[in-house]
N, C-alpha and C positions, 0 to 999 in steps of 0.2 A: 784231623780237624773235625770238630763237631759242627752241627748245623748252624749254631749261632755264630761261630767264628767265620763260617763261610758267608753268612748273610752280612756280617760286619765288613768283610772284604768287598762285597758288592756295594754296600752302602757307602764305603769310603770312596769308591770310584764315582758314585753319583754326586756326593758332596763336593768332591774335587772338581767335577765338571761344572758344578753350579757356582764355583768361585769361593767356596767356604775356605777361610784361611787355614784351618787346622782340621782337615777332613777325617784323618784317622782317629785323632783324639775324640772328636765329636761323635763319630760313629760308635766308638767304644763306650763313651760316657752315656750315650742314649741307650745303648744295649744294657749297660749296668743298671741304669735307672729303671728301665721297663721291667727288667728281670730281678730287680731288688738284690743285686750282688755287687761286689766291688769289681772294678775293671780287671784286676788281677785274677778274678774268679770266673771270667766268662767261659773258660774252657771246661768248667765243672757243670754247666747247665745242660741237663739231658736234652736230647733232641725232641723228646715228647713234650718238654716244657717250653719250647719256643713260643713266644707270644707275638702274634701277628700285629699287635699294636706298635711294635717296633717300627714297622714301615710307615705307619701314620706319623710317628715322631720324625722319621727321616724325611718325609715329605715336607713337614713343617720347617725343618732346618734347611732343606734344599731351597725353600722359598725365602731363605735368609731371616727367618724368625730367630731371635737370639736363643742360643742353647739354654741359657739360664731361665728364659721364659717357659721353655718346654719342661725343664726339670723342676722349676720353681725354687731353685736355690743357687746361691753364688758363694764361692769361697774367697775369703779375704784375710790374708795373714793366718791367724789361728781361729778364725770365725767361720761359721756356716750361717748364711743369712737367707731370709726369705725374700725373694724378689719376684717380679712379674710385670705385666703391663701397667704403666703408670708411674714407675720408679726407675731412675737411672741405675743401670747395672754397673757395679764397681769393677774397675779394670785393674789388672796386675801392676801396671806402671804406677798406680797411686800408692802401692805398698812401699815403694821407695821413698815417697814423700812422707809417709807415716814413720818410716824408720828414722829419717833425719829428725823429725819432730821429737820422737821418743829419746833419741840420743841428746838432743839439745836440752830437753827438760831435765833429764838425768844429770847433765853437766851443771845445771843451775843449782842443784843440791837444795831444792825447796821441799820442805816437809810435806806440804799438801798442795801440789800444783793446781792452779786454776786455769782451765783451758776452755776455749770456745771454738766449735767447729761450725763454720758458716756454709750454707748450702749442703746440709748433711745427707739429703737423699735417703738411702736405705739405712743410714746410721753407721755405715761401715767404718768411717774414720773415727767417729766419736766412740764407738764401742771398742775398737782396737786400742785406742789410747787408754780408755778406762781399764781394759783388761791388762795392758802391759805397763801401765803406771798405776799400781794398785792403791795409792793413797791420793790419787787425783780426783778432782771434781770437774766434770765435763758438762758444758752447756752446748746444745746443738740447735741450730736455727734451720727451719725449712718453711718455704712459702706455699708449696704445692700440696693441697689437701690430699690429692691422690697418692702422692709419694709418702705422706705422713701416715697413711694407713699401714704401710710396710714398716716405717720407722718405729711406730708404736709397738708393733708386734715383735720386731727384732729386739727392742729394748726390753720388753716384757719377758722375752725368752732368755735374756742374759742374766748371769749370776751377778753382774756388776750394775744392774739396773738402778740400784739405790744411789749410785754416783753419777748417773746420766740424767740430765734434765732437758726435755724437748720443749722448744719454744716455737710457736707458729708465728712466722713473720718474715719480713724482707731482710735478708742478710746485710744489705747495705744500710740498714737502719737499726741494727741490733742494739737493744737496750737503750734506744733513743728516748723512751719514755721513763727510764729509770736510771738517772745519771749516777746513782750510788755505785754502779759497776765501773765507772770510768777510772782508768789507771790502776786496775786491780789484777788484770790477767797476766799470766806468765807466757801464754802461747795463744796465738790466733792462727788457725789453720783452715784451709779451704781448697776444695776442688770445685771451682765455680764454672758456670758456662763461659766458654772462651772462643767459640767458633764464630768467625765473621759471617754475617748474613749472606754475603756474596759467595760463600764457599758451600752453600747448601748442596749443590749437585755433586760435590766431590766427597761427601760424607758417606761412610760405609752404610749399606742398607740396614744392617742390624741396629745402628744408632739412629740414622735419619728417620726410619719408618717406625721405630718402636720405642726409643727413649723419649721422655717428655721434651718438647721443644724448648721449654724454658731452662732445661738443664744443659742445653747444647749451645744455643746462640745468644750472643750478647753484643748487639750493635754492629755498625759497619766494619769496624776493625777487630771486633771480638773482645775488646778490652773494657767495655763499659762497666761490667760488674766488678772487675778487678780494680778499677779506679775507685768504685764505691767502697770496696772492702779495704782499700788502703786508708781511706778516711776513717772508717770504723776502727781498724786496727790501731791507728794513731791515737784514737780516743780511749780505747779499752786497755791497751797494754801499759804496764808499769814501765818505768825506765829500765832498760836492759832486757825487757821482754822480747820475744821473738815472734815473727810472722813467717809462715811458709805457705806458698800458694802455687798450685799447679797451673800450667799453661800449655799451649800447643808448642810443638818443637820449633815451629816457624816464628814464635814470638820471643825466643830467647834473648834477642837483642833489644827488646822493647820493654819488657816488664820490669827489669831492675831499675830502669830510669824513672818509673812511677814512684819507687821508694827512694826518693832523693834526700839529700841533706837539708834542703830548704823545707821539706816536710817533716823534719825531725827524725830522720832515719840515719843509720850508720851500717856499715858492713853489708850493703846490698850486693847480692851475688846470685848468679845463675848456677844450676846444678844439672848434671846429665843423668839420664836413666841407664838401665842395664844395656841398652842398645846404643849408648854413647850419644844420645840426642838431648839437647837442652830441654828440660822438662819441668823444672820448678824453680821458683825464686824465693830466696830467704833474705830477711833483713832484721835489724834490731832497733828497738826504740832507743834513741839517744838518751844518755844519762843527763840529768839536770846539771 
């Protein structure tokens, strides 16, 4: 075992003691980041090249600063995104939401799908859809100027940037000042804030202390933004168009009821993530 691997083993113990959910992975990822190698190449780093900044990074992670804030990057499906303080860090569970959306749009057999991503944050969802639906036009809404600094950079770095349009504004009022978009979209997708204000103390430190508050909390029951997005989706979608919206696993019995027949919806259903937890709701705009 070389020096770096020995240090990684000690770092893993420190991170585990601090309650970090994936201590070994994070210790290795930080070692790879600091030494500019892949995780699989840690054993190739000569002892003389060990960088003491590794322990600075470990101390930050030990204090529950998000791994992605330390490395400055987050991976989402086939993307590498720039992230940091001021923007919501995309989570792996959202990849399942995007996968459903991609399959749904492909099944529509639309030549040039029109998609809107509400509460886009880093742009993860919008850019993944643009990348994997190569003839799509994707619009993305974000209200937080701090988050949009990252969104703009991620879009600019994408080879699909010409097909992604960023709008500064409230997701629950998307295109309210331009009704020419009403009834035109094939898909509305969102990973909105959905944590009840009463649950603040139970949120993981990485999110509670570092993600923007407006990307996390939404009213007493956590559903205020989702209710607003339901109204927007009902206006923007064409008949037969689909909406997919992420929510907390504890909200699986509530969100489908928001997309009810009286509101012009059909096929409202909840879906489970890879851990078999109810994680997102889908529905279709009823045909005329």
